[in-house]
DRENPA-3360 file (N, C-alpha, C; in nm, 2 decimals, always signed):
BEGIN
1 = XXXXXXXX = +5.15/+11.68/+13.28/+5.23/+11.68/+13.38/+5.15/+11.82/+13.44 ~ +5.06/+11.77/+13.58/+5.01/+11.84/+13.64/+5.10/+11.91/+13.77 ~ +5.17/+11.82/+13.81/+5.20/+11.84/+13.96/+5.34/+11.95/+13.91 ~ +5.31/+12.04/+14.00/+5.40/+12.19/+13.99/+5.53/+12.15/+14.04 ~ +5.56/+12.05/+14.17/+5.67/+11.99/+14.16/+5.78/+11.90/+14.07 ~ +5.67/+11.85/+13.99/+5.76/+11.74/+13.86/+5.76/+11.85/+13.81 ~ +5.70/+11.94/+13.77/+5.77/+12.08/+13.63/+5.88/+12.13/+13.69 ~ +5.89/+12.15/+13.81/+6.03/+12.19/+13.86/+6.16/+12.14/+13.84;
9 = XXXXXXXX = +6.11/+11.95/+13.86/+6.23/+11.90/+13.85/+6.28/+11.85/+13.69 ~ +6.16/+11.90/+13.59/+6.19/+11.92/+13.45/+6.27/+12.02/+13.45 ~ +6.23/+12.14/+13.49/+6.34/+12.29/+13.43/+6.45/+12.23/+13.51 ~ +6.49/+12.22/+13.64/+6.59/+12.21/+13.66/+6.70/+12.06/+13.62 ~ +6.66/+12.02/+13.58/+6.71/+11.89/+13.49/+6.79/+11.95/+13.35 ~ +6.75/+12.08/+13.29/+6.81/+12.12/+13.21/+6.89/+12.23/+13.20 ~ +6.91/+12.26/+13.35/+7.02/+12.35/+13.36/+7.15/+12.29/+13.37 ~ +7.25/+12.36/+13.25/+7.39/+12.27/+13.25/+7.45/+12.29/+13.36;
17 = XXXXXXXX = +7.58/+12.19/+13.33/+7.69/+12.19/+13.44/+7.76/+12.29/+13.46 ~ +7.76/+12.38/+13.51/+7.84/+12.54/+13.54/+7.75/+12.65/+13.51 ~ +7.61/+12.62/+13.53/+7.54/+12.73/+13.52/+7.44/+12.73/+13.65 ~ +7.36/+12.79/+13.66/+7.25/+12.85/+13.74/+7.14/+12.94/+13.72 ~ +7.08/+12.91/+13.79/+6.89/+12.97/+13.76/+6.87/+13.01/+13.88 ~ +6.78/+13.14/+13.89/+6.74/+13.13/+14.02/+6.61/+13.05/+14.06 ~ +6.55/+13.09/+14.18/+6.43/+13.03/+14.21/+6.29/+13.09/+14.16 ~ +6.30/+13.22/+14.14/+6.18/+13.28/+14.06/+6.18/+13.21/+13.91;
25 = XXXXXXXX = +6.29/+13.21/+13.83/+6.29/+13.19/+13.72/+6.26/+13.04/+13.68 ~ +6.28/+12.97/+13.79/+6.23/+12.82/+13.77/+6.10/+12.81/+13.78 ~ +6.04/+12.88/+13.89/+5.91/+12.89/+13.92/+5.83/+12.95/+13.79 ~ +5.89/+13.07/+13.67/+5.83/+13.10/+13.62/+5.82/+13.03/+13.49 ~ +5.93/+12.94/+13.45/+5.96/+12.83/+13.34/+5.84/+12.73/+13.37 ~ +5.86/+12.68/+13.50/+5.75/+12.57/+13.54/+5.60/+12.62/+13.53 ~ +5.55/+12.77/+13.50/+5.44/+12.81/+13.46/+5.38/+12.87/+13.63 ~ +5.43/+12.87/+13.69/+5.40/+12.93/+13.82/+5.49/+13.05/+13.88;
33 = XXXXXXXX = +5.45/+13.17/+13.80/+5.54/+13.29/+13.83/+5.59/+13.36/+13.96 ~ +5.47/+13.34/+14.05/+5.49/+13.36/+14.18/+5.50/+13.24/+14.32 ~ +5.59/+13.16/+14.27/+5.55/+13.04/+14.33/+5.74/+13.00/+14.34 ~ +5.85/+13.11/+14.38/+6.02/+13.08/+14.40/+5.99/+13.02/+14.52 ~ +5.93/+13.02/+14.62/+5.95/+12.96/+14.76/+5.89/+12.82/+14.74 ~ +5.80/+12.76/+14.66/+5.75/+12.65/+14.65/+5.86/+12.62/+14.59 ~ +5.93/+12.66/+14.50/+6.04/+12.58/+14.39/+6.16/+12.52/+14.52 ~ +6.15/+12.62/+14.60/+6.29/+12.58/+14.75/+6.22/+12.46/+14.80;
41 = XXXXXXXX = +6.07/+12.47/+14.85/+6.05/+12.31/+14.88/+6.03/+12.21/+14.81 ~ +6.02/+12.22/+14.67/+6.02/+12.10/+14.60/+6.18/+12.06/+14.58 ~ +6.26/+12.18/+14.60/+6.40/+12.08/+14.58/+6.43/+12.07/+14.71 ~ +6.39/+12.09/+14.79/+6.41/+12.04/+14.97/+6.42/+11.88/+14.94 ~ +6.28/+11.84/+14.89/+6.26/+11.70/+14.87/+6.27/+11.66/+14.77 ~ +6.37/+11.71/+14.70/+6.43/+11.62/+14.57/+6.43/+11.49/+14.58 ~ +6.37/+11.42/+14.51/+6.37/+11.29/+14.52/+6.47/+11.19/+14.46 ~ +6.56/+11.29/+14.38/+6.65/+11.18/+14.31/+6.78/+11.31/+14.26;
49 = XXXXXXXX = +6.86/+11.34/+14.34/+6.96/+11.47/+14.38/+7.10/+11.44/+14.24 ~ +7.09/+11.29/+14.22/+7.20/+11.23/+14.11/+7.12/+11.29/+13.98 ~ +7.03/+11.31/+13.92/+7.00/+11.36/+13.79/+6.92/+11.50/+13.81 ~ +6.83/+11.52/+13.92/+6.77/+11.64/+13.93/+6.91/+11.75/+14.01 ~ +6.94/+11.86/+13.97/+7.09/+11.92/+14.01/+7.01/+12.03/+14.07 ~ +6.98/+12.02/+14.19/+6.89/+12.14/+14.28/+7.02/+12.23/+14.34 ~ +7.13/+12.19/+14.34/+7.26/+12.29/+14.38/+7.25/+12.39/+14.27 ~ +7.23/+12.38/+14.15/+7.23/+12.46/+14.09/+7.15/+12.59/+14.04;
57 = XXXXXXXX = +7.00/+12.57/+14.16/+6.95/+12.69/+14.18/+6.98/+12.76/+14.30 ~ +6.97/+12.92/+14.29/+7.10/+12.98/+14.37/+6.95/+13.13/+14.39 ~ +6.96/+13.21/+14.48/+6.90/+13.33/+14.46/+6.91/+13.43/+14.38 ~ +6.82/+13.51/+14.39/+6.85/+13.59/+14.25/+6.94/+13.69/+14.27 ~ +7.02/+13.69/+14.36/+7.13/+13.80/+14.38/+7.26/+13.68/+14.36 ~ +7.23/+13.54/+14.33/+7.33/+13.46/+14.35/+7.35/+13.43/+14.47 ~ +7.30/+13.45/+14.58/+7.33/+13.36/+14.73/+7.29/+13.23/+14.71 ~ +7.34/+13.19/+14.83/+7.32/+13.02/+14.82/+7.25/+13.02/+14.96;
65 = XXXXXXXX = +7.17/+12.90/+14.96/+7.09/+12.91/+15.01/+7.12/+12.81/+15.20 ~ +7.08/+12.86/+15.27/+7.15/+12.84/+15.44/+7.06/+12.67/+15.43 ~ +6.96/+12.67/+15.39/+6.85/+12.54/+15.43/+6.88/+12.46/+15.30 ~ +6.99/+12.46/+15.22/+7.02/+12.36/+15.14/+6.99/+12.24/+15.17 ~ +6.93/+12.17/+15.12/+6.88/+12.02/+15.16/+7.00/+11.95/+15.18 ~ +7.11/+11.91/+15.11/+7.18/+11.81/+15.16/+7.34/+11.86/+15.19 ~ +7.33/+12.02/+15.31/+7.44/+12.02/+15.35/+7.46/+12.17/+15.37 ~ +7.38/+12.26/+15.37/+7.38/+12.39/+15.38/+7.44/+12.46/+15.29;
73 = XXXXXXXX = +7.46/+12.60/+15.31/+7.52/+12.68/+15.21/+7.68/+12.62/+15.16 ~ +7.75/+12.59/+15.27/+7.90/+12.54/+15.24/+7.87/+12.40/+15.13 ~ +7.78/+12.34/+15.15/+7.81/+12.20/+15.11/+7.73/+12.27/+14.92 ~ +7.67/+12.39/+14.94/+7.59/+12.43/+14.81/+7.70/+12.47/+14.76 ~ +7.80/+12.53/+14.81/+7.92/+12.64/+14.76/+8.04/+12.51/+14.70 ~ +8.08/+12.44/+14.76/+8.14/+12.31/+14.69/+8.09/+12.30/+14.57 ~ +7.95/+12.21/+14.58/+7.90/+12.14/+14.47/+7.88/+12.24/+14.32 ~ +7.88/+12.38/+14.35/+7.88/+12.45/+14.21/+8.05/+12.48/+14.17;
81 = XXXXXXXX = +8.14/+12.50/+14.28/+8.25/+12.52/+14.26/+8.30/+12.37/+14.17 ~ +8.28/+12.29/+14.23/+8.31/+12.17/+14.15/+8.26/+12.15/+14.00 ~ +8.20/+12.24/+13.94/+8.11/+12.23/+13.82/+8.20/+12.37/+13.76 ~ +8.25/+12.45/+13.85/+8.34/+12.56/+13.76/+8.28/+12.70/+13.80 ~ +8.18/+12.68/+13.87/+8.10/+12.78/+13.89/+8.18/+12.94/+14.01 ~ +8.19/+13.01/+13.95/+8.26/+13.12/+14.00/+8.20/+13.21/+14.11 ~ +8.26/+13.25/+14.22/+8.19/+13.37/+14.32/+8.26/+13.48/+14.33 ~ +8.17/+13.58/+14.36/+8.20/+13.71/+14.36/+8.18/+13.70/+14.53;
89 = XXXXXXXX = +8.29/+13.72/+14.64/+8.23/+13.72/+14.73/+8.19/+13.61/+14.83 ~ +8.05/+13.59/+14.85/+7.97/+13.48/+14.90/+7.87/+13.44/+14.79 ~ +7.84/+13.53/+14.67/+7.76/+13.50/+14.60/+7.80/+13.45/+14.46 ~ +7.72/+13.39/+14.37/+7.76/+13.29/+14.26/+7.78/+13.44/+14.15 ~ +7.85/+13.46/+14.07/+7.87/+13.55/+13.95/+7.78/+13.55/+13.85 ~ +7.66/+13.56/+13.86/+7.57/+13.59/+13.78/+7.60/+13.59/+13.66 ~ +7.67/+13.74/+13.63/+7.70/+13.75/+13.50/+7.76/+13.62/+13.42 ~ +7.84/+13.54/+13.44/+7.89/+13.43/+13.42/+7.82/+13.32/+13.40;
97 = XXXXXXXX = +7.72/+13.32/+13.50/+7.69/+13.19/+13.54/+7.52/+13.16/+13.51 ~ +7.46/+13.29/+13.49/+7.34/+13.23/+13.46/+7.26/+13.19/+13.34 ~ +7.16/+13.10/+13.35/+7.11/+13.07/+13.23/+6.95/+13.09/+13.22 ~ +6.91/+13.11/+13.10/+6.77/+13.07/+13.06/+6.76/+12.98/+13.00 ~ +6.64/+12.90/+13.03/+6.58/+12.82/+12.93/+6.48/+12.80/+12.91 ~ +6.40/+12.72/+12.87/+6.25/+12.70/+12.84/+6.22/+12.54/+12.81 ~ +6.13/+12.48/+12.84/+6.09/+12.36/+12.82/+5.97/+12.33/+12.75 ~ +5.96/+12.24/+12.69/+5.86/+12.20/+12.56/+5.78/+12.10/+12.62;
% end
């Protein structure tokens, strides 16, 4: 697997329902720790949103992306809440929902 976007998709597919990960952590696990912005680009062109749950990726403070590819921050929040993710104000409660995984 040499394509960075493909690595991002593999990582994001591992995020469990009701949990989130931030862009920087996805980049780090995908092998490119300084490429958080590129993670966003990859998710913006997600080829299979039904199996690559890009809505489970948020900013490091739990903020949502206004550029969320499938309807902006409001839709981003709705999708997370539908999975049981809770918020503190406008941000995901990262203490409850942040997950760290590794891929093999």
